[in-house]
C-alpha positions in Angstrom: 6.4 -66.3 -124.9 9.8 -64.3 -125.9 12.2 -64.8 -123.6 12.7 -61.4 -123.3 9.3 -61.1 -121.5 10.1 -63.4 -119.3 10.0 -62.9 -115.1 11.2 -65.3 -112.6 10.1 -64.0 -109.1 12.2 -65.7 -105.8 9.9 -65.4 -102.9 10.4 -65.2 -99.0 7.2 -66.6 -98.7 3.6 -66.9 -100.8 1.7 -63.2 -101.4 -0.4 -62.7 -98.4 -1.8 -59.8 -99.3 -4.4 -60.0 -96.6 -1.7 -60.3 -94.0 1.2 -58.2 -94.3 1.5 -55.2 -96.3 5.0 -57.3 -98.2 2.2 -59.6 -99.0 0.4 -56.7 -100.6 3.3 -54.9 -101.7 4.3 -58.3 -104.0 0.4 -58.1 -105.1 1.8 -54.3 -107.3 5.6 -55.1 -108.3 3.0 -58.3 -109.9 1.2 -55.9 -111.6 3.2 -53.6 -113.1 5.5 -56.4 -114.4 2.0 -57.4 -116.6 1.2 -54.2 -118.0 4.2 -54.4 -119.1 3.2 -57.9 -121.0 6.4 -59.9 -118.8 4.6 -63.8 -118.6 4.9 -64.3 -114.4 6.9 -66.8 -112.4 7.1 -67.4 -109.1 9.0 -69.9 -106.8 9.4 -69.7 -103.4 10.9 -72.8 -100.6 8.8 -71.4 -98.5 5.3 -74.0 -97.2 2.1 -73.2 -98.6 0.0 -71.2 -96.9 -3.8 -71.1 -96.0 -3.9 -67.6 -96.6 -1.3 -67.3 -99.8 -2.8 -65.8 -102.7 -4.1 -68.3 -105.5 -1.1 -67.0 -108.2 -3.2 -68.7 -111.0 -5.7 -66.1 -110.2 -3.5 -63.3 -111.9 -1.8 -65.9 -114.2 0.8 -66.5 -112.8 2.5 -70.0 -112.9 3.8 -71.3 -109.4 6.6 -73.1 -108.6 8.3 -75.0 -105.5 12.0 -74.8 -105.0 14.6 -77.0 -102.9 17.6 -74.7 -100.7 21.1 -76.4 -101.4 19.7 -77.8 -104.4 20.8 -78.1 -108.0 17.3 -78.9 -109.0 17.0 -75.2 -109.0 19.7 -74.4 -111.6 17.9 -77.3 -114.0 15.0 -74.6 -113.3 16.0 -72.0 -114.5 18.1 -72.6 -117.2 15.2 -74.3 -118.6 12.8 -71.1 -118.2 15.3 -68.8 -118.9 13.3 -65.6 -117.9 15.4 -62.1 -118.9 14.7 -60.6 -115.8 14.4 -62.2 -111.7 13.7 -59.9 -108.9 14.3 -61.9 -105.5 12.4 -60.7 -102.7 14.4 -59.4 -100.2 18.3 -60.2 -99.4 18.2 -63.7 -97.8 16.8 -64.8 -101.5 19.8 -63.8 -103.3 21.6 -64.7 -101.5 20.3 -68.0 -101.5 19.5 -68.2 -105.4 21.9 -65.1 -106.4 24.8 -67.1 -107.4 22.8 -70.1 -109.3 21.3 -67.4 -111.2 24.3 -65.6 -112.4 26.1 -68.6 -113.1 22.6 -70.3 -115.0 21.8 -67.4 -116.6 24.5 -64.9 -116.1 22.1 -62.2 -118.9 19.3 -62.2 -116.6 18.5 -58.7 -114.9 19.0 -59.2 -111.2 16.3 -56.8 -109.3 16.3 -56.6 -105.7 13.0 -55.9 -103.3 14.6 -55.1 -100.6 11.1 -54.1 -98.9 12.9 -52.7 -96.0 15.6 -51.7 -95.0 16.7 -55.5 -92.6 20.0 -53.7 -90.9 17.9 -50.5 -90.3 15.0 -51.9 -88.9 17.2 -54.5 -86.8 19.6 -51.8 -85.0 17.1 -49.7 -84.2 15.2 -52.6 -82.2 18.1 -53.1 -80.9 18.9 -49.6 -79.6 15.4 -49.8 -78.0 15.6 -53.4 -76.3 18.9 -51.5 -74.7 16.9 -48.2 -73.8 19.1 -45.8 -75.8 18.9 -43.4 -78.9 20.0 -45.3 -82.3 22.7 -44.2 -84.0 24.0 -45.0 -87.9 27.0 -46.3 -86.4 25.0 -49.2 -85.4 24.6 -50.7 -88.4 28.4 -51.0 -89.1 28.9 -53.5 -85.8 25.3 -55.2 -87.4 26.0 -58.7 -89.5 23.0 -58.7 -91.4 24.5 -54.8 -93.0 27.0 -56.9 -93.9 25.0 -59.3 -95.6 22.3 -57.2 -97.1 24.3 -54.0 -98.6 27.0 -57.0 -100.3 23.3 -58.5 -101.9 22.5 -54.7 -103.0 25.8 -54.7 -104.7 26.1 -57.7 -106.2 22.6 -57.0 -108.3 21.5 -54.8 -110.5 19.2 -52.2 -109.0 16.8 -52.3 -105.2 13.6 -51.4 -106.1 13.4 -49.2 -102.3 10.6 -48.3 -100.5 11.9 -45.1 -98.6 13.7 -42.1 -99.6 14.9 -41.9 -95.7 16.5 -45.4 -97.0 18.0 -44.7 -100.2 20.0 -41.7 -98.5 21.4 -43.6 -95.5 21.8 -46.3 -98.8 24.6 -43.5 -100.1 25.4 -41.4 -98.1 26.4 -43.8 -95.0 26.9 -47.1 -97.1 28.4 -45.5 -100.3 26.0 -47.3 -102.7 25.6 -45.7 -105.3 22.3 -44.2 -106.9 22.8 -46.3 -110.1 21.7 -48.6 -107.7 18.6 -47.8 -106.6 15.5 -46.9 -107.5 12.5 -45.6 -105.7 9.2 -47.3 -106.2 6.7 -47.0 -103.0 3.5 -48.7 -102.8 1.7 -48.4 -105.7 -2.2 -47.4 -105.3 -5.3 -46.2 -107.0 -6.0 -42.3 -106.8 -8.9 -41.5 -103.9 -11.6 -39.0 -105.7 -14.6 -37.7 -105.0 -16.6 -40.1 -105.0 -14.4 -42.2 -102.5 -14.8 -40.0 -99.7 -18.4 -39.6 -100.6 -18.6 -43.4 -99.8 -16.6 -43.6 -97.0 -18.4 -43.3 -93.1 -18.9 -40.4 -91.2 -17.5 -38.7 -88.9 -20.2 -40.0 -86.4 -20.6 -42.4 -87.9 -17.5 -44.3 -86.5 -16.5 -45.7 -83.0 -13.5 -46.8 -80.9 -9.5 -47.1 -81.9 -8.0 -49.4 -83.7 -4.5 -51.2 -84.6 -3.8 -53.8 -86.5 -0.4 -55.1 -87.7 0.4 -58.7 -88.6 1.9 -60.7 -85.3 5.8 -62.2 -86.5 6.5 -58.5 -86.9 8.0 -57.3 -84.1 7.3 -53.9 -84.4 4.1 -54.3 -84.1 3.7 -56.5 -81.4 5.8 -54.3 -79.8 3.3 -51.6 -80.1 0.1 -53.4 -79.5 2.1 -54.3 -75.7 3.1 -50.7 -75.5 -0.2 -49.4 -76.3 -1.9 -52.4 -73.4 0.8 -50.8 -70.5 0.7 -47.3 -71.0 -0.9 -45.1 -74.0 -4.0 -47.2 -73.7 -5.3 -46.7 -70.2 -4.6 -42.8 -69.9 -6.5 -42.7 -73.0 -9.5 -45.2 -71.8 -8.9 -42.9 -69.1 -10.3 -39.6 -71.4 -12.8 -41.8 -73.1 -14.4 -44.1 -71.2 -16.8 -45.7 -74.1 -14.5 -46.0 -76.6 -12.8 -49.8 -77.1 -9.2 -50.4 -78.6 -9.2 -52.8 -80.9 -6.3 -54.8 -81.8 -6.3 -57.0 -85.1 -3.7 -58.3 -86.9 -2.4 -61.5 -89.0 -1.0 -64.4 -86.6 -1.0 -63.2 -82.8 0.5 -65.8 -80.7 -0.5 -67.2 -77.9 0.7 -64.2 -75.8 -1.1 -61.6 -77.7 -4.6 -63.7 -77.6 -3.7 -63.3 -74.1 -3.4 -59.5 -73.5 -7.3 -59.8 -74.3 -9.8 -57.4 -71.2 -13.2 -57.2 -72.0 -13.2 -54.8 -68.9 -10.4 -52.8 -70.3 -12.1 -51.9 -73.9 -8.8 -53.8 -75.2 -10.7 -56.9 -77.2 -8.1 -58.7 -79.5 -9.3 -59.5 -82.9 -7.1 -61.6 -84.4 -6.8 -61.8 -88.1 -9.2 -59.0 -90.4 -11.7 -60.7 -92.7 -11.4 -58.2 -94.4 -9.1 -55.2 -93.4 -10.5 -52.1 -95.2 -13.7 -52.3 -93.9 -12.7 -53.2 -90.1 -10.6 -49.8 -90.8 -13.5 -47.5 -92.6 -15.2 -48.0 -89.1 -13.3 -46.6 -86.7 -12.6 -43.3 -85.8 -8.9 -43.1 -85.0 -5.8 -45.6 -85.5 -2.7 -45.8 -83.2 0.6 -46.7 -84.5 3.0 -46.4 -81.8 6.0 -47.8 -83.0 9.2 -47.4 -81.2 11.3 -49.1 -84.2 11.0 -50.4 -87.4 11.8 -49.1 -90.9 10.2 -49.2 -94.6 7.6 -47.2 -94.6 3.9 -48.7 -93.3 1.7 -49.8 -94.8 -0.8 -49.5 -92.1 -0.7 -45.8 -92.3 -1.1 -46.1 -96.2 -4.2 -48.0 -95.3 -5.8 -46.0 -92.6 -5.5 -43.1 -95.5 -7.1 -45.1 -98.2 -9.9 -45.2 -95.8 -10.5 -42.0 -94.3 -9.0 -43.1 -90.8 -7.0 -40.6 -89.2 -3.6 -41.9 -87.1 -1.2 -40.9 -84.2 1.9 -42.8 -84.4 5.2 -42.1 -84.4 8.1 -40.1 -85.5 9.9 -43.3 -87.0 5.9 -44.8 -88.2 5.7 -41.4 -90.2 9.3 -41.3 -91.3 9.2 -41.3 -95.7 5.8 -41.7 -96.0 4.9 -38.0 -96.7 7.5 -35.4 -97.7 6.3 -31.6 -97.0 2.9 -32.6 -96.9 0.9 -32.9 -93.0 0.4 -35.2 -91.9 -3.0 -37.6 -91.4 -3.7 -37.0 -87.8 -1.0 -36.4 -85.5 3.3 -37.3 -85.5 4.7 -37.5 -81.4 7.4 -40.0 -79.0 5.6 -38.2 -76.7 3.1 -40.4 -74.6 0.8 -37.7 -72.5 0.2 -35.3 -76.6 0.0 -39.0 -78.5 -2.9 -39.8 -75.7 -4.5 -36.0 -76.1 -3.9 -35.7 -80.0 -5.5 -39.6 -79.8 -8.2 -37.9 -77.7 -8.5 -35.1 -79.9 -9.1 -36.8 -82.9 -11.4 -38.3 -81.1 -13.5 -36.4 -80.2 -13.0 -32.9 -82.7 -14.5 -33.5 -85.9 -12.7 -30.3 -87.8 -9.1 -32.0 -86.5 -10.8 -35.2 -88.1 -11.3 -33.8 -91.0 -8.9 -32.1 -91.7 -6.7 -34.8 -90.6 -9.1 -37.1 -93.4 -8.4 -34.6 -96.5 -4.5 -34.6 -95.6 -4.2 -38.2 -95.9 -6.2 -38.1 -99.4 -3.4 -35.3 -100.2 -1.1 -37.7 -98.9 -1.7 -40.6 -101.8 -2.8 -38.6 -104.5 0.5 -37.3 -104.7 2.6 -39.5 -103.9 1.8 -42.7 -104.3 0.1 -43.2 -107.2 0.6 -45.9 -109.4 0.4 -43.9 -112.2 3.3 -41.9 -110.9 5.5 -44.2 -111.1 4.3 -47.3 -113.5 6.1 -45.3 -116.9 9.6 -44.0 -115.4 9.6 -47.7 -113.7 9.1 -48.8 -117.6 11.5 -47.8 -118.7 13.9 -48.0 -116.1 13.7 -51.4 -116.8 13.9 -51.8 -120.7 17.0 -49.7 -120.2 18.3 -51.4 -118.1 18.3 -54.5 -120.2 19.3 -52.9 -122.9 22.0 -51.5 -121.7 23.3 -54.1 -119.0 26.8 -55.1 -119.8 27.9 -51.5 -120.0 25.9 -51.0 -116.3 27.2 -53.5 -114.9 31.0 -52.2 -116.4 30.2 -49.2 -113.4 29.4 -52.1 -110.6 33.2 -52.8 -109.8 32.2 -54.1 -105.6 29.6 -55.8 -107.6 31.4 -57.9 -109.3 34.4 -58.5 -106.4 31.0 -59.8 -104.8 30.0 -61.6 -107.1 32.7 -63.1 -108.0 33.9 -64.1 -104.2 30.4 -65.0 -102.9 30.1 -67.4 -106.5 33.1 -69.6 -105.2 32.6 -69.3 -101.2 28.5 -69.8 -101.0 28.8 -72.2 -104.0 31.1 -75.1 -102.5 29.0 -74.4 -99.5 25.8 -74.6 -100.6 27.2 -78.2 -102.2 29.2 -79.2 -99.1 25.0 -79.0 -97.6 23.4 -80.5 -101.2 26.0 -83.9 -100.3 25.9 -83.8 -96.6 21.6 -84.4 -97.6 21.9 -87.0 -99.6 23.4 -88.6 -97.2 20.7 -88.3 -94.6 
């Protein structure tokens, strides 16, 4: 295989598309690079999981790598990829300097997933019972690490226009280092719509989301304590099915059949259970990025009620697939209205179809992304000359992180 066509992905975890939106996103990126003719190696220091995808099925080579270990240097030098994709900034922190040292001419991409510093700063403000302010980002240690990582990379893939604007305006990141690439989906045509269960064939409410993700766990507590009892009062026959991967004991303890609050754990087929539901509830009070659960709702023809944070950067100027509100009373009333009024429900469903077809089609992004990657690979030296801050950070990181990592490696040898 031509060296110029090798991609190395360094994953934070092995992809689990049925467990999280991040897993689905990674498989979309793999598909994009496959279409460009890349041979792909996916490497990760994570433990194998029961729910990870079989990468061999996608003709992707799987490689386990170790943190703070020079065996990675040998591996990457032999592989000699022309493009390296870091899955979240933590992987760039760990392995970026090794990539820069052993394969200096490899194009370095960062897939941010969501802006971690934004999610954590919002979470902190919420826990302190106050409004989030962009000034909160400047005291967030993760922001310093994440922004440094973005600067060290040649290009960061962003799924949220709001986050791109934030990076450009608040952190003064050059837009040449940022690239908008949201979730990439297939179109929803009339045939797909006709195959969806009708309003009458659906029942109940649903929440779905990976429980390892703090905004999801918080939303489930909010549903349990505040929102669901009020909905249940108005729609006594309805139940709320709560699905999600990795539910802990504290999640499972919320299960209450009498209240119609059912913790159902991991869904074997997430799309199947979302299609059976009439309304998706997503009262997210903090978070970042764009929400896979809400895009999935649109794909399944299931309207949703969410918050301003939940819908952030997802629908542009288009009307939402249901309702958006941060007010508890409105949230409850609108959820009930959507559940009971077929006309409003059908309009919401159509709104969701438009959002997918106008903002998330793979065909809208594939060609431009390919062109961008080819351009950067051909003009990498020139591109890096315009990123002095990144070069400076790379220089200092190579010095500090390199020697810290070497020290840890030596220390581990003596254990």
